[in-house]
N, C-alpha and C positions, 0 to 999 in steps of 0.2 A: 324680274317683273314683268307681268303683260300689260300693267295698267297702273295709271299713278294719278292723285288725287292733284289739283291744283297745287295746295300747302305744297305738297310733296314735291313737284314742278319746280317751286318759287323756291326750296332750300336748294336744290342742287344745281339750279343756273343761277342765283344770287339775284332774281328780282322779287316782285312783290304779286300777293297773289291774285292783285288784281290784273297787273299786267299782263300775265300769264292766262288770265279769263279773257280777256281782251287778244290776244293772238292765236287762243284756239278759234275764237270766233271767228276774227278775222282768217286763220288758213283752213276753216271747215274739220279741225279735230272731231274724231266720233265719241262719243263717253256710254255711259252704262253705268247703271244702279251702282253704288257701294253696299258690297256685305259687311263691309266692317263694323266697326262699333261707330254710331253715330250716324251713321247714312250716310247721305249727299251722293254726287254721283263722282267719277273716275276717267281718264281720257285713257283711250287703248293708243298704248305705244305704237301699234303696228300704224297706225292713219296719222301720226305727225310726220311732218316733213322730214327729210333726209337727214338735212341739216341739224334741225332742234334733236330730231331723235339719236344722233351722234354724240350731243353734248350731254344729253341726257345719261348715255353710258358711260359714256368717258366722266363725268362728274359721280358716276355712282361707281366704277372702277375704283376710282379715288378715295373714296369716303368708307363702304362697306365692306368692301372686298366679296369674297362670296358667301352669298347669303341660300339656299338653297329653298326653291320654289314651293310653296304649300299647296294641298287641294284647291284653298281656294284662288291662286294666282293662274291656273292652268285646267284644263278641263281635262288633260290628259292624267295617265297612270301618274300615281305619287311616283317622283325618281328614288325616291329614297328607298322603297321597296326594294327597286330596281340593285339600288347600291347596295344593300344587305345582303341581296341574296351571291352578290359578289366578292363579300369582304371573307378574308381567309386569315390562317396563321402565320404571322409574320416569325414565331419564335426560330425558325431556320435559318435566317437569316441573320446578318453580322450589324450592327447596331446601325453603321453609315451605310449598309444596304436598306434598314426600315427608313433612315431617314429621307435616302432618296426615294423613296416608293411611296412616301408620305408627304412628300412635296410634292409631286408629279401626281398624284390622286387629286391634291389642294387645286392645282392649275387646271386639270382635267373635268375635275366637277364646277367650275366658275365658270371654262368653255360651254358644258353643256347647260350650263342653268343662263347664259345669255343667248345660246341657242333656240331658246323657247321664244324668244322674240325676233331676232333679227338673222338668224340662220347660223349654224356653225361657222363658214367663212367670213363672215361680217365679225364673228364673236371675238375670232381667233386675229384677226386685224386689228379688232380695238383693245386686246386685251396687248399686241405686241407696240401696239403702238404709244400706248399707256405705258408699258414698258420702258420704251424707247427716251419717250419724252419725261421722265423721271417722277410722271402724276398715279403710277400704280401704288394702291395702299401697301404703308407699309409690310403689314402682313404676309402680303403674298409677294412683295420683292425681297423681303429675305428669303423668300422660299429659292428663288429662284438659284441659286450655287448649291443648294443640296439638291435641285429637281436635276441640274447638269451632272450632277456626281463628280462636281468640282471642289476639294475639300482648302486645296494647296495654292500656288501660286496661279493656276488657272481659276478661279473661284473666280474673276470678273464678267466671264462669260455669259454673253446675255441670251434672250429666248431669239426661236426663229420659228418658222411656219413650218418648216418640216419637221422638226420636231414636235410643237405641238399637235399635228395630224397623227405624229406617229403614237404619239401616247395616248390619244384619244383610241386609235386602233386596237391598240391593245387594249388597252382596259376594257374594250367592249367584248373583247375577244377571249382573252384569258382571266380577266380581273387583276388584284391586286398584284397579284405574286409578276404577274404579266408584267408591271413596271419597276421591277428589280432587275436594279444594271448586272451586266454579267460578269460574274467574279474569274478571276484570272485563275485557270485550269492548273492544277501540279504537274509534271511530267510525272506521273507511279508508274512506269514501265520498270521495270527491274534489267538493270544490265548484263552484260554479258559475263561481266567479271565480277558480280556480286557474290554467287557461293565462293567462289574463291579466297574473297578476301575476307567475308562471314568465317570461313573455314579456320581463319589465322587470329581473327578477332575475338571470334567467340567461346574463348578458352576459359576455365577455372582460375589458371595463373593471371586474368586480367594483364593482358598485357596494353600499353598506351594507345594512342591512333599512328603514332610514327611508329614505333616499334613494329606495331601489325603491318602498315605499308610497308614497308621496309623487306620484312618477312614476304609479302604478298608481290612486294614488286619481282623479287629474284622468281619466287615460285612462276608470276606470268611471264617473264619473259625467255623462262626456259621452255614453256606449253605452247605460246605465241608468238607469231611474228611480228604482229604490231606492236605498237608502243602502246604499256599502260598507263591508266587512266591517272591522272595528277590526285596531290592529296585532297587539293581541296576539292574535286569533283565527287572523291570519298566520302568528305566531310557531308557536301550538301545531300548525300545517297544516303548516309544514315541518319541526317535530320528528318529523313520521311517514315523514319521508321518508328513504331510506336517502343517506348520506352521497355515495356514488360518483353517483347519479341525480340529488341537489340540486345536483352540483357540475359535472353536464355544461354546457358553455356559459360559464360560469366559467372554469372550465380546460380545455386542450386539450392534444394532446399528450402531452409528458412529465411534465409536470404532472397530469393524467387517471390515468395509467399508473399513477402511484405509488398512486391510490386503488384500484388494482384488482390482482385476482390474477397470481401469474406463476410460473414455470415457475424452480426452480435450476438451475444445472448442477455434474455432480459431477466431481471431477477424480480419483477412484480411480484410474480405469482409465488415468491417463496415467503416462508417464516421461519421465524431466526431457530436454530435447531434443524432443519429441512437437510441442509447440505452444509457439511463442512471440508472447506482443501486447504490442502498440508503441503509446504515445502522446507528443504532447508537447504541453506547456505553456508559457507565457509566466510567466517566471520576476517571486514579485513582490516582486523588490528593484530601485532604482537599481545601475546598475555603472558606470564608466567604460568608456564606449567606447575599443578596444583602438586606433583611426585617430583619432580625435580628440579624445578625452576626454572628451565630454561625455556627459549620464548618460543612461542607455537600458537597457532592460526586455529582456535575452536571452531566447533560446526555445530550452527542454530538450526532449529526447528520448531517452527509457526504453525497453528493452526488457524482458520480465521471463518466465520462466519459469513456465508456468500450474501445473506440476507440483510444482515444489517452492516456488514465490514469488521464487527468487532473480534481483534484478536482474541480470542478465548483459550489460549494454552500457546506454553511457550518453553520451550526446555534447549539445552548446553548439555554437549558433548566432548568430549575430547576426539573424536570423529566419527564420521558416519555411522551410525548403527540402530539395529532396531530397538534399541534400550532408549536410545535419545529419544526414538519415534514415540515407542510407548509411552513414556514420561511425559512428553507432549498431551498426547491422548488422552493421560491419566489427567492431567491439570485440566484440560478441553471439555470431559467430563462432571469433571467434577464441581467447574465453575460456570460452565456452560448450559451443561446439560449434556445426553445422548442425542446424539445425529441419527437421523435417517438412512443419509447416506455418507462417504468419507470417498472426496474424491483426489486422485494423487495422480502423480507422474508414476512410470515402472522403475523408480529406484529403489537398490537394494534396500534399503532401510522400511521399505513396504510393502517387498514383496517375500518378505524373512517369514519363515514357518511362525516366529513367535508371537506376530498380528494374523496372518492368515493358516495360517492350518489346520485341517479339520480336526475340531472336536477344543482341541488345546488354543487354537489360537484366540485372541484377545478379541477381535471384530465380531466372533460368531460364536462370542459368549454373550456379545453383549447385544447380537443381534445387529447390527450395522452393517448396510449394505456397501461393500468397496465396489470403487467405479473408477478406472486409469483411463488417463487422457492416451490419445493417441501416440504411437511412437516415434518422436523424433517433428510432433509438431506445439510447442510451446504456446502457440497462441492462443491452442483450446483454454487453457488454463492462466490466459494473459492476467485476470485479477490475482490471484495469489504470486503470479513472478514478479510484478509492478509492488503490491506489498509487502513480500519480503526484501525488497530494496530500501522501499519507503522506513520499514523497521531498522533496517540495518548499518545502513550509507549514514546517516545520521549519529548513530551512535559511536560507529567507528571512528567518526569524524570529531568526537568530543576527545578523543585519547592521542595524545601524543604519538604513540606508536602507529599511527595511521597507515597501511600501507594501501589506501585505492587511488582509483586511476588520477582525482583530480589533487592528491599530496604532493606539494612540491619535490620535485627531485633533490634538490639540493639539500631541505629541510630532511627529506626522508632519510638521505647518505648518513646525514650529522646524527639522525637519531640511532641508526644502525651502529656506527662507529662508537656512540657512549655508552647506549646498553650492552653493550659488547666487552668493552672495558670495564666497565664499573662489573659487571658480572665474574669477570677475566680476578677482577680485584678484592671484589669483597663476597663475591658469591650471588650478589642480588643487585638490581638496577632498582634507583627510584624513579625510574619513565618507565619501568615495564608494570605496569596494573598485576595486580593479583586474580588470580579466577575470582575471588567473591569478590573484590572491586569491578571485575568487568560483568557481573553478575548485576549488580545493583544498578550500573548501567543501562542493561539492556531492558532492565524489567521497568526503570524511568520513561526510560521510551515507549515501550509497551503502552504503559499509561497516559505518556502527553499524545501517543498516536491512535489511542483509543478516543479521547477529547478533544481530537481536532476537528474540524469540518471536513465534508468528505464529501467531492462532486458526486460520488454517483449514488446517492443519497436523496429526500425530497428536501424542498426547500420550506424554510421556517419563517417566520416574523421574528428576530431577534428583540426582544422588548427592551434589555438593558442596553445596548446599541442602537435600536431606534431604525433597523433596517436588515432588509433579507437576507440570506444565509444558507447554505445548505448543513445537513441535520450531521453532530458528531457520531460516533460508532455508538458511542453508549448513550446517547440519546436516543437515537432510533433502537437502542436496545431496551431503554426505558418505556418510550409509546408503547412500544408491542404488549411490553409486561401491563402498562397500564389499558390495554386492550382484552385482558381476561387470559393472555397465553402465560401459562407456564410452562419453565422447562422440566423436563423429566430426568432426574436425577436418580442415580445406583442408590439401592436403598442401602439406611448406614451401616449395619451388621454386613454387607457385601460388598461395602466402599474399597476395605482393604483386597479383600479376597477374590475380588474381579480383577483389580488392576497389579496383580501379582505375575511374573514372567515365573514360567516353569522351564526346567530341566531334568531332565533324567539321571538317576544317581542307586545304588546297589546299597543294600542298607548290611549294614555289618554290627552285631551283637548290638542289636536295639537304636545304633546311631547312624548318622547320614552326614557324609563329609560337603562344606560347600563353601571355596571360596577359602581353604586352611581354617575352618571353622567346625567345630564339631555339634551337631544338636543331637539331642537324647529323650526320646521317649518311650515308655512302657511298652507301650500299643506296637511296638518297632520290635518288638523282640519274638514275637512268631515271623515275621518277614525275613529273616535271614536270607543273607545272600538273592534276597530277589531286586528286582529293579520297580523302585515306586517313582512317582514324578514329585518332586521339589521345588515349590512354589515363594519366592521369596520377595522380597519389600527393597527396592532399590536405596532407602534411606532408611532403613532401622535393621540392622541385624541380629537384633535380640533374639527371636524368633523366625520359625519357619512353618509351612502347613505342609503336611504328607499326603500325596493322592497317589491311589491305583491308577496306573497305564489306564482301565477302565473309564476313568471319572470319578469316582468315590474317594469323597476325604476320609482319611486314616483315622488324622491325629494334629494335633500343633507340639514341633517340637521346642524345646526351650536351648539357648547356647548354654553349653558344658551342665547341660542340665543332671546328669549322673559325675558330677565330680563333687568331692568330697575333702573334706580337710585330712589334714595328716596323721594325725592323732585326734582322737576325739578331745571337745573341750573341758571333760570332766577330769579329763587324765592330764591335761596342760595344766587345770586347775591346780589340782594335786601334789602334780610337782612341784608348783610354783610356791604350795603355801610352806611344802618340806623345807623347800630352800630356802625360805624365808623366816621358819625356825630355827633353820641351823642357822644362819645371819644373826639372829637375834641373839641366839646365845653367847655368840663371839662378843657381840656389842657389849653383853650384861657384864661377862669378863675383865672387857675392857672399863666398866664404868664401876665394878666395884675395886678397881687399881685406883681411881678420881674419887670414890664418895662408898667407904667402905661398910657394907649393910644395904646398899640401896637397891631395889627391883626396877625391872623394866615390863612391862606389857604392853601385848597389842591390842586393835580394841574388838568387840566378839564379830561386829559387822566386816567384813572384807570388802572394800571397793570394789569397782566393776574390775575386771580384767582389762589390761592394758594390752597395747600392740607391742611393747619389748621392754626388757628385763628392768628398765631403769625407770620405768613407770609401774612397777609393782610394789615400789617402795610402801611400807606403811607406819603410820602416825606411831609415834611415842610418846610414850609418858614416863615422868622419872615420879617415882612415889617414896616421901622419906621412910624411912625405919622409924616402926614403933617406939615411941618413949625413946628420941637420941638424946644421946649425951650433950652435952653444953658443947657448941660449934665454937671452932676458935676463929677468928679471921679469916685466917687463909682457908679454912675450910671453906665457908660462906664462897668466898672468893671462888673456888674450885666450884661448888654445885651451880654457882650462878652460871659460871661459861658451858656448864653441859647444858640447863636448862635455854640457855639460847642456843645451842647448837641445835638440841631438839625441838625448838620451835622454827626457828630456820627448815630443813627437815620437812618438819610438817608442812609447812607453808609449801615448798616447793611438790610435796605428794601432794597438797592439794588443788594445785594448779591444772588442770586440762592440759592433756599434751597433745599437740594438733594430729588430725585424722592423717595416718599415710596415704597419699593421691597412687588411687587403683590406676591400672594400666588401659586404657581403653579402648573398646573395642567398634566404637562409630561414635560419632559427633552428635547424634542425641546423647549418650550415656554421660561422653566428656561434659555437653550442655548442663543435663541433670546436677551432676555432682557438683560443678560449679557454682548453679543459683543454690545450693542446699550449701554450701563451704563458702560464701564470701567472703569471711575473715580473710580467707585465704588465697585470695586472690593476687596474683603480681602484676605488673605491667604487660608481659604478653599475654598473659588471661583476658584483659580488661582487652587488650587488642584483637585480638580472635574472638570476644563477643560479640563487638561493634563489626567484624567483617560478620558473624554467624548470622547476626541479627538481618541484615539486608538479602542474605541468600535464600534460594528459592527453597529451600528444604525447612526454613525456620517459619516460611510463609505457609507450607502446606501444615503445619504441626505446630500451627501456632493456637489454634484455639485447644488442642490438646494438651500445650503449655500451661492457658490458662486457666482451665479446668483445675490443672496440678497447682497453682498458684504458684507457678516459675516463669511466667512470663516477665520480659526484659522491661523496663521503664525507661523513658527517652534522658532521665539523669544517668543513668549506668552507662551509656554509651559514649565513647570517644574517639575524635580521631586516629587513623591510623597512619597513614602516610599522605608526605605531601610531596606534589610532584613539582619538582623546580623546573622554572622556564628556561628554554631553550638559551 
């Protein structure tokens, strides 16, 4: 400060205000009016004798430290304006460098503040004296080690006149950045031996540093007379190379892309149904093959809605195929709606003619635009790559036959031996899940995934838990429905037709053959020996639709629609009636030997035709002859025996025989027959129904079964197989 009041000087020197005024009058201090609040006068520091002035400055350094002068303190331009003009961006410095710059800046500004009154030399001298005597304000004293850039053993180093002058000059010339200490510079020159070593090191075989160094040393000594560098020198050189550059050659393709910058795709602008993405994977667990019972790993195909991350369709197959992809696409369209874009990789399941063929391809028939990821760049569809693992890996880990990389090797080997031993001895294994059980576990996992919060979705306030969390895919889907969004579903009358895969077959005598089945329709008669497209349902073989190669529908052909009974029913009924009359005559002859004069007659109304000859028995009645003679006790006994036998046969004839079980062509046909004949269920039938009720086919046909009154109730389901513990 340039001037002080009597009260301020008294506080700094430890005197009374009256003593300061007497001393000022005696020594002839010059005063001026005080412009601060309260008025009065103040003493110019320049008029104070040197000993008193030094004492005031030392006391001020010990108490308040660096306080910038204001416009009221000096008639010169405000030093803060000059300081602001020299302020620089320090973000390019390290943290220790920034601490050093700020510490030096504080000391430089303290020198500038005092220089206004006493000059730079005197200000530096007073600052050094206070630092040496230990009377410097704590705030300034604590900055000395940082200003000297000494953070370790040399932190006790003090200030010097030369360094303070140097810092002031650097700040006046270059601003704050000029105060930064010089950072040690790395030697970034490339040694002459570097290309030869990198040729041995940057190879896709990923040799270790020691292996590459041995090879490099042999080559170097063969080509150069000088001594090869040490392995430590090589290690120090490699430490100066950026990781992506160092790994070039050791890693290629996707592995190298993981080390480089990438762009992310935002989904904020998408609505549900705008983009579906799909992918398939081999399930990491062994399942019993539905045909042979042998262990195998099924293929899983899943469809995901990108906007909501919801799994809208899933299918399983014995191997990767277009049929599995088509089935998953059908589920996605029926339960999530028809998408605008389908984004997949270039796998064979998505490039097959079943989906992409012109005219008959499913995507063109549904109006879906197909987009494929760049070959060899799975990062482009990383959302689906992550989702398919999230879906399938936890499901596989729920099964004892899991083969995932996380599975304990000893336990996996033990399971392998147990399953093979049981298959060899019993033909099946209790540890090996059936195909239906596997599908049940997978569907449960899909439901769990859709109900689990997803970190890629918006954050909401959970009222039940009282905390914030991410939305689940189901919640995100429902939020869009609440905002007026409506999925685009196929027309009900076209749903089955649109999703039927097609194949070319030749018409023979009004029939087409598909998978060892024969389908007939009268409309096919004129098309003998012509090629037609047969579209079929993967889950129902009762009928197919027949189309021309140009895409015009011809008819619907039924399974074995041209099959007929070997003989007409009327002919069989007449033959059976003739046979019964002959048997009745033979029975009447036997009755005459027991009760002479008795007559036998059959009822006029014949019962319904039964399936075999035993069920064709008729109710027989015994009529006594008119005006019988007096019967002896022996006659009455014989007549009673005949009537009892007739009554027994009548009771057997009245009891309905169980209907003969047909040979089923498909699971829906077997299910409908069992539900209509529940009195004929066996334990095997109940087990089959329990598995079928958990299958994807049952889920797809459930509404149809409910309309037919054939849906299963929970009370009718029973467990099938218990998996023993290891």
